C-alpha positions in Angstrom: -124.9 137.8 -73.8 -127.9 136.4 -75.6 -129.7 133.6 -73.7 -130.8 130.3 -75.3 -132.6 127.6 -73.3 -131.1 125.0 -75.6 -127.5 126.2 -74.9 -127.0 126.0 -71.1 -123.9 128.0 -69.9 -121.2 126.2 -68.0 -121.5 128.7 -65.1 -124.9 127.2 -64.4 -123.1 124.1 -63.1 -122.0 126.0 -60.0 -124.7 126.1 -57.3 -125.3 125.8 -53.6 -126.7 122.3 -54.0 -124.8 119.4 -52.4 -122.4 117.7 -54.8 -119.4 115.3 -54.7 -117.5 118.0 -56.6 -116.6 121.3 -54.7 -115.2 124.6 -56.0 -113.3 126.9 -53.7 -111.5 130.2 -54.4 -108.1 130.6 -52.8 -106.9 134.0 -54.0 -103.4 134.1 -52.6 -100.9 136.5 -54.1 -99.0 138.3 -51.3 -96.0 135.9 -51.1 -95.4 135.6 -54.8 -91.8 136.0 -55.9 -92.9 138.4 -58.6 -95.6 141.0 -57.9 -99.0 139.7 -59.0 -102.7 140.4 -59.0 -103.5 136.7 -58.9 -106.1 137.4 -56.2 -108.3 138.7 -59.0 -108.3 135.4 -61.0 -110.8 133.2 -59.2 -113.6 135.7 -59.9 -112.5 136.1 -63.5 -112.5 132.3 -64.1 -116.0 132.0 -62.8 -117.1 134.8 -65.1 -115.4 133.1 -68.1 -117.5 130.0 -67.5 -120.4 132.0 -68.9 -118.7 131.7 -72.3 -118.8 127.9 -72.5 -121.5 125.3 -72.7 -121.9 122.2 -70.6 -121.5 119.8 -73.6 -118.4 117.8 -74.3 -118.4 117.1 -78.1 -115.5 114.6 -78.0 -117.2 112.4 -75.4 -120.8 113.1 -76.3 -121.6 113.9 -72.7 -123.6 116.8 -71.3 -122.2 117.8 -67.9 -125.5 119.5 -67.0 -126.5 116.4 -65.2 -123.8 117.2 -62.7 -123.3 120.1 -60.4 -120.4 121.8 -58.7 -121.0 122.8 -55.1 -119.8 126.4 -54.4 -117.6 126.3 -51.3 -117.0 130.0 -51.4 -113.8 131.8 -51.0 -111.0 131.9 -48.4 -110.5 135.4 -47.0 -106.8 136.5 -46.9 -105.5 133.0 -47.8 -101.9 134.1 -47.6 -102.3 134.5 -43.8 -104.9 131.7 -43.4 -103.4 128.6 -44.8 -104.8 126.5 -42.0 -108.3 127.8 -42.8 -107.9 126.7 -46.4 -106.8 123.2 -45.3 -109.7 122.9 -42.8 -112.3 124.1 -45.3 -111.3 121.4 -47.8 -111.1 118.7 -45.2 -114.5 119.6 -43.7 -116.2 119.7 -47.0 -115.0 116.1 -47.7 -115.7 116.1 -51.4 -114.8 113.3 -53.8 -113.1 116.0 -55.9 -112.2 119.6 -54.9 -111.3 122.2 -57.5 -109.3 125.1 -56.1 -109.1 128.4 -58.0 -105.9 130.4 -57.3 -104.3 132.6 -56.7 -100.6 131.9 -57.0 -98.9 128.5 -56.7 -98.4 128.9 -53.0 -101.9 127.6 -52.5 -100.8 124.1 -53.5 -99.4 123.6 -50.0 -102.6 124.4 -48.1 -104.9 122.8 -50.7 -102.8 119.7 -50.9 -102.9 119.2 -47.1 -106.7 119.6 -47.2 -107.0 117.0 -50.0 -104.6 114.5 -48.3 -106.2 114.9 -44.8 -104.6 112.4 -42.4 -103.2 110.2 -45.2 -100.2 112.3 -46.1 -97.9 109.3 -45.9 -99.7 107.5 -48.8 -100.6 110.6 -50.8 -99.3 111.5 -54.2 -98.8 114.8 -56.0 -98.7 115.5 -59.8 -97.7 118.9 -60.9 -98.0 120.3 -64.4 -95.5 123.1 -64.1 -92.4 124.6 -65.7 -90.8 124.8 -62.3 -89.8 122.5 -59.5 -91.2 124.7 -56.7 -88.6 123.5 -54.2 -87.3 126.9 -53.2 -86.6 127.9 -49.6 -89.1 130.0 -47.6 -92.8 130.5 -48.2 -93.8 131.7 -51.6 -95.3 130.5 -54.9 -91.9 128.8 -55.5 -91.9 126.6 -52.4 -95.1 124.5 -52.1 -93.6 121.2 -53.2 -90.7 121.5 -50.7 -93.2 122.4 -48.0 -95.4 119.4 -48.7 -92.4 117.1 -48.5 -91.3 118.7 -45.2 -94.9 118.1 -44.0 -94.6 114.3 -44.7 -95.3 113.8 -48.4 -93.1 111.1 -49.9 -91.1 112.7 -52.7 -91.0 109.4 -54.5 -94.7 109.8 -55.1 -94.3 113.2 -56.7 -94.4 113.6 -60.5 -93.6 116.8 -62.3 -94.7 117.1 -65.9 -93.5 119.9 -68.2 -90.4 121.0 -66.3 -88.8 123.4 -68.9 -85.3 124.4 -69.9 -83.9 127.6 -68.4 -86.8 127.8 -65.9 -84.9 126.1 -63.0 -81.5 126.3 -61.5 -79.0 123.4 -61.4 -79.3 123.3 -57.6 -83.0 122.7 -57.5 -82.8 120.2 -60.4 -80.3 118.3 -58.4 -82.5 118.5 -55.3 -85.4 117.1 -57.2 -83.2 114.2 -58.4 -81.8 113.6 -54.9 -85.3 113.5 -53.4 -86.4 110.9 -56.0 -89.0 113.1 -57.7 -90.1 111.8 -61.1 -89.6 114.5 -63.7 -91.1 114.3 -67.1 -89.6 117.3 -68.8 -91.2 119.4 -71.6 -88.8 117.7 -74.0 -89.9 114.2 -72.8 -93.5 115.1 -73.2 -92.8 116.0 -76.8 -91.2 112.6 -77.3 -93.7 110.3 -75.5 -96.9 112.4 -75.7 -99.1 113.9 -72.9 -101.2 110.8 -72.5 -98.3 108.6 -71.7 -96.9 111.2 -69.4 -100.1 111.2 -67.5 -100.2 107.4 -67.3 -96.7 107.4 -65.9 -97.6 110.1 -63.4 -100.7 108.2 -62.2 -98.8 105.0 -61.7 -96.1 106.7 -59.7 -98.2 109.1 -57.6 -100.9 106.4 -57.0 -98.5 103.6 -56.1 -99.7 103.6 -52.5 -103.4 104.0 -53.4 -103.6 107.3 -51.4 -105.3 110.5 -52.5 -103.6 112.3 -55.4 -103.6 116.1 -55.7 -103.0 117.7 -59.1 -101.4 121.1 -59.4 -102.2 122.8 -62.7 -99.7 125.7 -62.8 -100.8 127.2 -66.0 -97.3 128.7 -66.7 -96.4 125.2 -67.9 -98.0 126.3 -71.2 -96.4 128.2 -74.1 -96.3 131.9 -73.3 -98.3 132.7 -76.5 -101.4 131.0 -75.1 -101.0 132.2 -71.5 -99.9 135.8 -71.5 -101.3 136.3 -68.0 -98.8 133.9 -66.5 -95.7 135.9 -65.6 -93.3 133.0 -65.6 -94.5 131.2 -68.7 -91.8 130.7 -71.4 -92.0 130.2 -75.2 -92.0 126.5 -76.0 -94.2 125.2 -73.1 -97.1 122.8 -73.4 -99.9 123.7 -75.8 -103.3 124.7 -74.4 -104.7 121.5 -75.8 -102.1 119.3 -74.1 -102.9 120.9 -70.7 -106.6 120.3 -71.3 -106.0 116.7 -72.3 -103.8 116.1 -69.2 -106.4 117.6 -66.9 -109.2 115.4 -68.2 -107.0 112.2 -68.1 -105.9 112.9 -64.6 -109.3 113.8 -63.2 -110.7 110.6 -64.6 -108.7 108.6 -62.0 -110.6 107.9 -58.8 -107.5 108.6 -56.7 -107.4 112.2 -57.8 -109.2 114.1 -55.0 -108.0 117.6 -55.7 -107.1 119.9 -58.6 -105.8 123.4 -58.3 -105.4 126.0 -61.0 -102.7 128.6 -60.3 -100.3 131.3 -61.4 -102.6 133.4 -63.6 -102.7 137.2 -63.1 -106.0 138.1 -64.6 -105.0 141.8 -64.7 -102.3 140.9 -67.2 -104.3 138.9 -69.6 -104.6 139.7 -73.3 -107.6 141.6 -74.6 -109.2 138.4 -75.7 -108.8 136.9 -72.2 -107.2 133.7 -73.5 -105.5 132.7 -70.3 -108.5 133.0 -68.1 -110.6 131.3 -70.7 -108.2 128.4 -70.7 -108.5 128.2 -66.9 -112.3 128.1 -67.2 -111.9 125.2 -69.7 -109.6 123.4 -67.2 -112.5 123.5 -64.7 -114.7 121.9 -67.3 -112.1 119.3 -68.3 -111.8 118.4 -64.6 -115.5 117.8 -64.3 -115.6 115.9 -67.6 -112.8 113.7 -66.3 -114.7 113.1 -63.1 -117.9 112.2 -65.1 -116.1 109.4 -66.8 -115.1 107.6 -63.6 -118.4 105.6 -63.4 -118.7 104.9 -67.1 -115.8 102.6 -67.6 
């Protein structure tokens, strides 16, 4: 790629320098319900950041005044969930961005973000699925967090889609008191209002909020590297909007990006490039916290 001193690349935001924002790779893939090479994705996302600048045109802000501290990668995260949790807790960042890996990482990352305050914590998922399955897999992190002590009444799921869940798990979500904003509801009220509702519910106890960005919430045409994505999901722009809105809230202490198999992406790399933009939207949201 040609270099231009007047066009700093987004990848330059990541450094070893201390920062209130941390980036950690959690390349889990072994317990996925469907075989996946999601362990390849964190590296691919970092490489895709080379394709973007640090300037947000819509806000007029250049993110180059910020930095993202590189917290490295968790080795064999499928068998080292406690290590993931401890690494995030020890880092103690105002905002931690975790690159998956499949959606199983939401359990260990969420515990790291919540720390000792699980009873007051909140969870917001952008996902086509409830993730309330039995066992340990990419289909179970929400259930596991509830069993660990997370109050289901402070869980909001945005983008739950038709024909992507069973009646049993939909009933379980309802019985638990989880707030569901379905894909159809998002179409009716808009992604901004959906995020406002989510923040009010998840942040009702003023504890830390973790945001799970399961990219298969999007329409399959824009995320071909997400095995479980269905036609008719959220648009890439809606997911980007939601990410920035949620990250602008001071209670949001963690964001994970999951369910992309970089080895299955289209030739133009659209799924991984979207994930890289979600990193930047997260940082852009964080940058607006002190400017209100």
